[in-house]
N, C-alpha and C positions, 0 to 999 in steps of 0.2 A: 261697275256695271258692266256685265258681260254681254257680247254681241251673240253668243248664242240663243237660238231659238227656244222657246219655252222658259226663259229665264224670267225670274220677277223682277220688277224695277225697284229700287231701292226706296225705303220709306222716306217720306220729309216730313220733319217737324214743323209745327205751326211757328216756334221760336225761328228756325231757320229761314224759312220763307220770308218772315216779317221782316228780319237781318238784312236780307238780300232786295228786297224794296227798298227799305230806308237808305242802305247804302247806295241805290243807282237813282237817288234822288226822287223815285216815286213818291206817287202816296197811297197808301193802305188803309182802307175801312177796318178797323179790328172790332168784330162784333163782342157782345157783353156773353159770358160762358153761363150766366144764368140772371134772372132778373125774378121778383116775385110774382108776375103774372104767368108765370108757366103752369102755377098752382092754381090756377082758375081755369085752365083749359080744360076742355072736358075726357073723358077717359078714351073714348073711340072717335076715329075718324072716318071719312066717307068710304066707302068700298072703293071709289075710284075720284081722281081728284082731274077734271077737264080744265087741260090750262088754255082751253080757247074760249072757255066760257066767256058770254057777255056779261058786262053790269048790268044788273036788274034793275037799276034804275034808267039809264041811258041809253043802253042796248048797245055802247061801244065796246071793243074788242082788243084795241091798241097796247094798254099797260095797265092791267087788271091782276087785283087781289083778293084773296082768299078768306075772307075773316075766320082765324081758327077757332073761334068760341060759337058761331051757330055756321058758319059754314055759306055763308053769304058771298056773292061775288060783287065788288063794285071796282070801278075806275080807279086809279091814283089822283093825287092831287093835282098832276100837271094834265089832265083831261077834264073832269067834272069834279073832283074832288069828293065823289059820293062815299070812296072806303072812309076819307077824314069826318065827313059827316056820320056816317054810319057810328063811327068810336065815337064822337060828340054826342049822340042819341043814346047810345046803349053801353059806353064805357068798354064796349068789349075791344080791348087794348092790343092783340096781335094779329097779324097778317102777314101772308104768305103770298110774295110777289110771284105773279107767273111769268115775268120776264125773267129774272137771274135765280130764283127759287131763294130768295134769302127771306128772314123773318122779321119785321120791324114790330116793336115793341112801342106804341102812341104813347104812352104813360113814361116809359122810360125816355123817351127820345132818342133811339137807339136799335142798332140791330142786335139781334140776339141768334146765337148757334149752340144748341144743347142738345142732349142725346135724346130727349123726350121729342124732338121736333121731327128727328128722324122719320118716322113712318110716314106722317104725311107730305114731307117733302121727298122723299122717294116714289111715292103714288104720282106725286106731281111730275118726277121725273122721269119715269116710266111712261107717263102720258106723251110728255113731251117729246123725249126721244125713243118711240117707238119700241117701250118695253127694256128697254135699258135699266139696268137698277144701276143704282150711284153709288159712289165709293162712301162706305160710311167710316168716318174718324172714329178710331179709338179714343175716347175723350179721358181715358186715364191718363194718356203719355202724349196726346198731341200726334199722333202719327197715322197717317190713312192707309187703308188695308180694303181689300178687296172684300166682299163679303159672298 
């Protein structure tokens, strides 16, 4: 990598990142790149995703999730379990964490990272980080790129 101003950073592959984490004795969560519940998501996302929104049931704002099926905001299983209850009542399997912008599939019991989630994740990222666009992975070769 060059120290010259204006040069771009090198691309880092997902496999290289995972290998480095594993070699260091650390633990890494490796999300699914696909799950069947992605196909159940609506084609459109809200105009804005407000990451400070409160849980619609208890009003908590500490650790909330956005249902990616109906866009309801509920608190995590570590607060009042309202997002889990929402899943149990509606079978809306996928939710976006306002804390770390990860997506959890309740049906698959795993995190999911797929290109179809980028738009809603980017809207949340822009809200959370004062309009900054998030890096978009190139889901074809595993390299991160600026968009």
